[in-house]
Z-matrix of the N, CA and C atoms (Angstrom, degrees):
N
C 1 1.450
C 2 1.524 1 108.95
N 3 1.282 2 113.92 1 157.48
C 4 1.465 3 121.36 2 173.11
C 5 1.517 4 106.30 3 -139.95
N 6 1.315 5 116.71 4 154.11
C 7 1.457 6 118.59 5 -179.39
C 8 1.506 7 112.12 6 -176.41
N 9 1.321 8 114.59 7 -172.91
C 10 1.457 9 121.01 8 179.55
C 11 1.529 10 108.35 9 -146.12
N 12 1.320 11 115.20 10 150.93
C 13 1.458 12 121.62 11 177.74
C 14 1.512 13 109.67 12 -131.28
N 15 1.323 14 115.43 13 150.54
C 16 1.458 15 121.35 14 175.34
C 17 1.523 16 107.87 15 -142.54
N 18 1.317 17 116.41 16 149.08
C 19 1.457 18 120.29 17 175.92
C 20 1.504 19 109.31 18 -149.60
N 21 1.325 20 113.96 19 154.89
C 22 1.456 21 121.17 20 176.40
C 23 1.523 22 106.92 21 -141.20
N 24 1.321 23 115.69 22 143.22
C 25 1.465 24 121.08 23 177.27
C 26 1.517 25 108.02 24 -130.31
N 27 1.338 26 116.03 25 135.05
C 28 1.454 27 121.76 26 -179.38
C 29 1.524 28 109.09 27 -119.32
N 30 1.301 29 116.87 28 127.67
C 31 1.464 30 122.08 29 176.28
C 32 1.522 31 106.34 30 -98.96
N 33 1.339 32 116.49 31 101.31
C 34 1.467 33 122.05 32 -177.74
C 35 1.525 34 111.07 33 -73.18
N 36 1.305 35 115.14 34 -38.13
C 37 1.475 36 121.60 35 178.42
C 38 1.525 37 106.26 36 -158.48
N 39 1.323 38 115.79 37 -176.52
C 40 1.462 39 119.58 38 178.41
C 41 1.530 40 111.65 39 -63.61
N 42 1.322 41 117.12 40 -23.24
C 43 1.463 42 122.35 41 -174.14
C 44 1.533 43 114.50 42 -110.07
N 45 1.321 44 119.10 43 -12.02
C 46 1.473 45 121.55 44 -175.84
C 47 1.525 46 110.04 45 -128.72
N 48 1.319 47 115.28 46 129.70
C 49 1.462 48 120.21 47 175.48
C 50 1.516 49 109.43 48 -142.67
N 51 1.304 50 116.07 49 156.03
C 52 1.467 51 122.49 50 -179.41
C 53 1.517 52 108.49 51 -138.92
N 54 1.320 53 114.12 52 164.86
C 55 1.454 54 118.60 53 177.46
C 56 1.508 55 111.72 54 -157.84
N 57 1.312 56 114.60 55 164.30
C 58 1.455 57 123.28 56 178.54
C 59 1.519 58 106.86 57 -139.93
N 60 1.315 59 116.44 58 127.96
C 61 1.478 60 122.95 59 176.35
C 62 1.515 61 107.64 60 -122.77
N 63 1.319 62 116.88 61 140.36
C 64 1.457 63 120.65 62 177.26
C 65 1.514 64 109.08 63 -140.16
N 66 1.334 65 116.12 64 136.07
C 67 1.474 66 121.73 65 178.57
C 68 1.519 67 108.86 66 -126.04
N 69 1.327 68 115.60 67 131.64
C 70 1.461 69 121.62 68 169.77
C 71 1.511 70 106.29 69 -118.23
N 72 1.316 71 116.05 70 130.83
C 73 1.465 72 119.21 71 175.08
C 74 1.513 73 109.68 72 -133.55
N 75 1.295 74 114.40 73 136.73
C 76 1.455 75 120.58 74 174.02
C 77 1.516 76 105.62 75 -76.15
N 78 1.318 77 116.16 76 91.29
C 79 1.471 78 121.39 77 -169.36
C 80 1.521 79 112.27 78 -87.28
N 81 1.308 80 113.65 79 58.65
C 82 1.452 81 122.06 80 175.49
C 83 1.521 82 107.87 81 -133.31
N 84 1.309 83 116.47 82 151.53
C 85 1.449 84 121.99 83 174.83
C 86 1.527 85 107.19 84 -64.15
N 87 1.320 86 118.53 85 121.27
C 88 1.457 87 120.89 86 -175.93
C 89 1.532 88 111.99 87 -70.28
N 90 1.328 89 118.70 88 -17.20
C 91 1.464 90 120.46 89 177.34
C 92 1.520 91 112.30 90 -88.12
N 93 1.339 92 116.77 91 -40.90
C 94 1.472 93 120.54 92 -175.27
C 95 1.526 94 113.76 93 -105.75
N 96 1.309 95 118.12 94 -11.74
C 97 1.457 96 125.32 95 -175.67
C 98 1.529 97 113.41 96 62.06
N 99 1.328 98 117.50 97 18.53
C 100 1.471 99 121.59 98 175.48
C 101 1.529 100 108.83 99 -84.94
N 102 1.333 101 117.00 100 148.07
C 103 1.463 102 119.56 101 178.47
C 104 1.522 103 112.22 102 -64.64
N 105 1.327 104 115.95 103 145.11
C 106 1.452 105 121.38 104 177.26
C 107 1.537 106 108.37 105 -93.95
N 108 1.335 107 117.41 106 132.31
C 109 1.463 108 118.66 107 177.92
C 110 1.533 109 111.48 108 -71.06
N 111 1.296 110 115.20 109 150.51
C 112 1.473 111 124.34 110 172.76
C 113 1.528 112 111.83 111 59.42
N 114 1.303 113 118.02 112 32.52
C 115 1.462 114 122.97 113 175.59
C 116 1.528 115 107.98 114 -133.92
N 117 1.330 116 118.14 115 92.25
C 118 1.463 117 118.64 116 179.40
C 119 1.525 118 111.30 117 -65.72
N 120 1.302 119 115.63 118 148.87
C 121 1.463 120 120.26 119 179.30
C 122 1.527 121 111.28 120 -69.01
N 123 1.341 122 117.02 121 -35.36
C 124 1.464 123 121.55 122 -177.11
C 125 1.520 124 110.30 123 -127.94
N 126 1.328 125 115.87 124 143.23
C 127 1.461 126 121.73 125 174.74
C 128 1.516 127 107.78 126 -152.28
N 129 1.328 128 116.13 127 147.25
C 130 1.455 129 119.41 128 179.29
C 131 1.507 130 111.56 129 -153.16
N 132 1.327 131 114.47 130 162.80
C 133 1.464 132 119.99 131 179.54
C 134 1.527 133 107.30 132 -145.41
N 135 1.322 134 115.62 133 131.41
C 136 1.452 135 123.30 134 173.41
C 137 1.519 136 106.57 135 -116.62
N 138 1.323 137 117.88 136 128.73
C 139 1.457 138 119.58 137 -175.22
C 140 1.525 139 111.05 138 -139.24
N 141 1.333 140 114.20 139 156.14
C 142 1.458 141 122.01 140 173.67
C 143 1.522 142 107.24 141 -140.60
N 144 1.334 143 115.29 142 140.95
C 145 1.461 144 121.07 143 -178.33
C 146 1.522 145 109.35 144 -131.89
N 147 1.330 146 115.86 145 133.06
C 148 1.463 147 122.93 146 177.73
C 149 1.520 148 109.32 147 -119.69
N 150 1.316 149 116.90 148 133.63
C 151 1.463 150 122.33 149 171.33
C 152 1.513 151 106.58 150 -109.81
N 153 1.328 152 116.94 151 124.24
C 154 1.473 153 121.01 152 -176.49
C 155 1.510 154 110.97 153 -75.82
N 156 1.326 155 115.15 154 150.47
C 157 1.475 156 121.20 155 177.78
C 158 1.512 157 112.13 156 -76.51
N 159 1.340 158 116.44 157 -43.01
C 160 1.467 159 120.69 158 -169.98
C 161 1.525 160 113.95 159 -82.78
N 162 1.324 161 117.90 160 -22.43
C 163 1.459 162 121.66 161 -178.39
C 164 1.530 163 109.52 162 -129.59
N 165 1.322 164 118.57 163 155.39
C 166 1.465 165 120.41 164 174.61
C 167 1.535 166 110.06 165 -80.08
N 168 1.324 167 116.14 166 58.89
C 169 1.455 168 123.16 167 -173.66
C 170 1.522 169 110.15 168 -122.74
N 171 1.327 170 115.51 169 133.79
C 172 1.461 171 122.11 170 176.35
C 173 1.521 172 108.38 171 -120.35
N 174 1.327 173 115.88 172 133.51
C 175 1.457 174 122.47 173 177.22
C 176 1.529 175 108.43 174 -117.05
N 177 1.324 176 115.80 175 137.06
C 178 1.469 177 120.44 176 -179.27
C 179 1.504 178 109.04 177 -138.13
N 180 1.316 179 115.54 178 138.09
C 181 1.464 180 122.25 179 176.85
C 182 1.530 181 107.73 180 -125.02
N 183 1.324 182 115.68 181 132.11
C 184 1.467 183 122.57 182 177.56
C 185 1.527 184 109.49 183 -117.43
N 186 1.305 185 117.25 184 130.62
C 187 1.455 186 122.34 185 167.03
C 188 1.519 187 106.83 186 -103.46
N 189 1.330 188 118.21 187 121.87
C 190 1.458 189 121.73 188 -172.25
C 191 1.522 190 109.45 189 -118.43
N 192 1.324 191 115.24 190 125.51
C 193 1.460 192 122.45 191 177.03
C 194 1.512 193 109.10 192 -109.02
N 195 1.326 194 115.98 193 136.05
C 196 1.466 195 120.64 194 175.59
C 197 1.522 196 107.70 195 -133.62
N 198 1.311 197 115.97 196 126.11
C 199 1.462 198 120.86 197 179.73
C 200 1.529 199 110.69 198 -70.51
N 201 1.302 200 114.88 199 171.76
C 202 1.469 201 119.99 200 179.48
C 203 1.536 202 109.53 201 -62.81
N 204 1.327 203 114.16 202 156.08
C 205 1.463 204 119.89 203 -179.08
C 206 1.525 205 108.80 204 -150.62
N 207 1.313 206 115.84 205 162.55
C 208 1.464 207 120.73 206 172.92
C 209 1.517 208 107.66 207 -85.47
N 210 1.304 209 115.79 208 135.27
C 211 1.459 210 121.51 209 -174.06
C 212 1.527 211 112.21 210 -99.81
N 213 1.312 212 117.01 211 6.04
C 214 1.470 213 120.05 212 178.18
C 215 1.526 214 108.77 213 -153.16
N 216 1.317 215 116.51 214 162.77
C 217 1.463 216 120.07 215 -175.63
C 218 1.518 217 113.70 216 -70.73
N 219 1.331 218 118.34 217 -19.96
C 220 1.468 219 120.86 218 178.29
C 221 1.527 220 111.99 219 -82.97
N 222 1.312 221 117.58 220 -3.14
C 223 1.473 222 123.55 221 -179.18
C 224 1.527 223 111.19 222 56.29
N 225 1.341 224 115.79 223 47.88
C 226 1.467 225 120.78 224 177.87
C 227 1.526 226 112.17 225 -116.97
N 228 1.342 227 119.07 226 -17.54
C 229 1.461 228 122.91 227 178.84
C 230 1.525 229 108.93 228 -111.68
N 231 1.314 230 115.82 229 103.75
C 232 1.466 231 120.04 230 -179.48
C 233 1.513 232 111.05 231 -101.26
N 234 1.320 233 116.62 232 148.07
C 235 1.455 234 121.55 233 172.35
C 236 1.522 235 108.58 234 -105.55
N 237 1.311 236 116.81 235 159.81
C 238 1.451 237 121.98 236 174.83
C 239 1.517 238 109.33 237 -84.77
N 240 1.341 239 116.49 238 169.67
C 241 1.445 240 121.30 239 170.53
C 242 1.544 241 108.00 240 -59.93
N 243 1.315 242 117.47 241 146.26
C 244 1.458 243 120.65 242 179.32
C 245 1.524 244 110.25 243 -133.05
N 246 1.319 245 115.35 244 154.91
C 247 1.458 246 122.93 245 174.65
C 248 1.522 247 106.71 246 -134.43
N 249 1.310 248 116.22 247 134.76
C 250 1.462 249 119.83 248 175.33
C 251 1.508 250 109.45 249 -138.83
N 252 1.335 251 115.08 250 161.79
C 253 1.452 252 121.02 251 179.93
C 254 1.529 253 108.63 252 -121.09
N 255 1.312 254 116.04 253 129.30
C 256 1.464 255 122.99 254 176.50
C 257 1.521 256 108.55 255 -117.47
N 258 1.330 257 117.61 256 152.50
C 259 1.460 258 121.79 257 177.50
C 260 1.530 259 109.31 258 -141.57
N 261 1.313 260 115.41 259 148.39
C 262 1.468 261 120.65 260 177.57
C 263 1.524 262 109.20 261 -141.62
N 264 1.310 263 115.95 262 137.50
C 265 1.465 264 123.42 263 173.17
C 266 1.524 265 107.61 264 -117.90
N 267 1.320 266 116.02 265 127.26
C 268 1.470 267 121.99 266 -178.43
C 269 1.525 268 109.89 267 -121.90
N 270 1.314 269 115.57 268 125.94
C 271 1.466 270 122.01 269 178.94
C 272 1.522 271 109.19 270 -109.79
N 273 1.329 272 117.20 271 123.28
C 274 1.458 273 121.94 272 178.39
C 275 1.519 274 108.39 273 -83.67
N 276 1.337 275 116.54 274 97.59
C 277 1.474 276 122.11 275 -177.98
C 278 1.523 277 111.65 276 -75.47
N 279 1.327 278 116.03 277 -39.80
C 280 1.466 279 123.65 278 177.75
C 281 1.516 280 107.14 279 -139.84
N 282 1.327 281 119.20 280 165.03
C 283 1.459 282 119.68 281 -177.28
C 284 1.546 283 114.18 282 -53.68
N 285 1.330 284 117.72 283 -29.73
C 286 1.468 285 120.46 284 179.81
C 287 1.526 286 113.70 285 -119.05
N 288 1.339 287 116.19 286 18.57
C 289 1.462 288 120.24 287 -178.31
C 290 1.520 289 110.30 288 -134.52
N 291 1.329 290 115.63 289 117.68
C 292 1.464 291 122.15 290 175.93
C 293 1.521 292 109.69 291 -112.42
N 294 1.322 293 115.95 292 141.98
C 295 1.464 294 123.03 293 171.41
C 296 1.525 295 106.38 294 -111.34
N 297 1.323 296 117.45 295 138.98
C 298 1.454 297 117.84 296 -177.58
C 299 1.524 298 111.84 297 -142.58
N 300 1.312 299 114.12 298 158.69
C 301 1.454 300 122.78 299 169.84
C 302 1.529 301 105.53 300 -132.62
N 303 1.324 302 115.61 301 133.90
C 304 1.461 303 121.19 302 -176.79
C 305 1.517 304 108.91 303 -129.53
N 306 1.310 305 115.95 304 132.80
C 307 1.466 306 122.01 305 174.64
C 308 1.517 307 109.86 306 -114.98
N 309 1.304 308 116.58 307 127.64
C 310 1.465 309 121.22 308 177.77
C 311 1.517 310 109.22 309 -108.93
N 312 1.314 311 115.59 310 140.31
C 313 1.461 312 123.40 311 -178.96
C 314 1.532 313 110.42 312 56.73
N 315 1.336 314 115.80 313 48.42
C 316 1.462 315 119.59 314 -174.09
C 317 1.524 316 113.18 315 -68.19
N 318 1.323 317 118.42 316 -13.56
C 319 1.471 318 121.32 317 174.75
C 320 1.523 319 111.65 318 -86.96
N 321 1.340 320 116.85 319 -1.99
C 322 1.460 321 122.95 320 177.48
C 323 1.534 322 112.69 321 58.99
N 324 1.333 323 116.01 322 35.91
C 325 1.461 324 120.43 323 177.27
C 326 1.520 325 110.54 324 -71.05
N 327 1.299 326 114.26 325 157.43
C 328 1.463 327 119.19 326 171.18
C 329 1.522 328 107.47 327 -78.60
N 330 1.320 329 116.63 328 123.99
C 331 1.451 330 120.39 329 -176.91
C 332 1.513 331 110.53 330 -114.51
N 333 1.307 332 115.78 331 155.75
C 334 1.461 333 120.76 332 -174.67
C 335 1.501 334 112.83 333 -100.40
N 336 1.281 335 118.74 334 59.37
C 337 1.462 336 121.60 335 -179.75
C 338 1.520 337 112.04 336 -78.20
N 339 1.310 338 116.24 337 169.74
C 340 1.460 339 123.63 338 -178.08
C 341 1.521 340 110.16 339 -58.01
N 342 1.306 341 117.36 340 122.98
C 343 1.471 342 124.93 341 -179.20
C 344 1.522 343 112.25 342 51.02
N 345 1.313 344 116.54 343 31.59
C 346 1.455 345 120.68 344 177.88
C 347 1.514 346 108.13 345 -140.10
N 348 1.315 347 115.69 346 53.84
C 349 1.464 348 120.25 347 -174.12
C 350 1.517 349 112.08 348 -53.81
N 351 1.309 350 114.81 349 116.32
C 352 1.463 351 122.36 350 171.15
C 353 1.528 352 112.45 351 57.80
N 354 1.290 353 117.74 352 41.74
C 355 1.447 354 122.46 353 -178.92
C 356 1.517 355 109.71 354 -90.07
N 357 1.339 356 118.50 355 122.18
C 358 1.472 357 118.96 356 175.33
C 359 1.518 358 109.82 357 -78.21
N 360 1.274 359 116.58 358 165.29
C 361 1.469 360 119.39 359 175.54
C 362 1.500 361 111.89 360 154.46
N 363 1.307 362 115.34 361 139.58
C 364 1.458 363 123.56 362 176.49
C 365 1.517 364 107.32 363 -106.92
N 366 1.310 365 116.67 364 139.57
C 367 1.464 366 121.84 365 177.65
C 368 1.518 367 107.80 366 -121.63
N 369 1.337 368 117.06 367 134.82
C 370 1.450 369 121.49 368 178.68
C 371 1.523 370 108.29 369 -124.75
N 372 1.325 371 115.51 370 132.59
C 373 1.451 372 123.00 371 179.13
C 374 1.537 373 108.55 372 -122.58
N 375 1.272 374 117.33 373 151.92
C 376 1.443 375 122.92 374 170.99
C 377 1.510 376 108.30 375 -135.99
N 378 1.313 377 117.13 376 150.09
C 379 1.457 378 116.21 377 -179.17
C 380 1.519 379 112.65 378 -174.59
N 381 1.320 380 113.58 379 -173.40
C 382 1.450 381 121.31 380 178.06
C 383 1.524 382 108.92 381 -126.38
N 384 1.308 383 115.22 382 152.65
C 385 1.456 384 121.43 383 173.86
C 386 1.515 385 106.65 384 -128.65
N 387 1.303 386 116.56 385 118.26
C 388 1.448 387 122.97 386 -178.04
C 389 1.521 388 109.22 387 -113.45
N 390 1.306 389 117.68 388 123.55
C 391 1.477 390 122.29 389 179.35
C 392 1.532 391 108.62 390 -102.31
N 393 1.323 392 115.98 391 133.71
C 394 1.468 393 121.41 392 178.23
C 395 1.493 394 110.22 393 -103.16
C-alpha cells in the first residue's frame, strides 16, 4: 500500500482543543493492482476535547469517517462509507492514575466493519490508566 496522512490540531484555550486527521491510502496491491480487503481508501477523524475547571475530568468526542471498503478477499462484498461518534470521559483520580469510561458508536449507526456489514451496536468500556 501507499498513502498519505495529514492532521491539524487547534488549541482554542487552555481547556479546549480540537483536531482533524485524514488518511488516504491507495488500497490496492501494488504488485497485482487488485483491491485489498478491509482497507478503506479514505478515513478521517474530527475530535474535540474539554478539560473541566472544577473537576479533574476530561471529556472527548470523536467523529470518525471511514470510506467504503471490500469486505472479502474476492472483492465482491463492499461496504458503504460510514460515520460514527465515540466519546470518552477520563477522571484523574491520582497524579498517575486515570479512571475512564469510553463509548464507541454512541449514535448506534450501522457500521461497515469486517464481516459485519451494516451492523448497529454501541460498545462501552471502562478501565484504568496507570502511568509509571
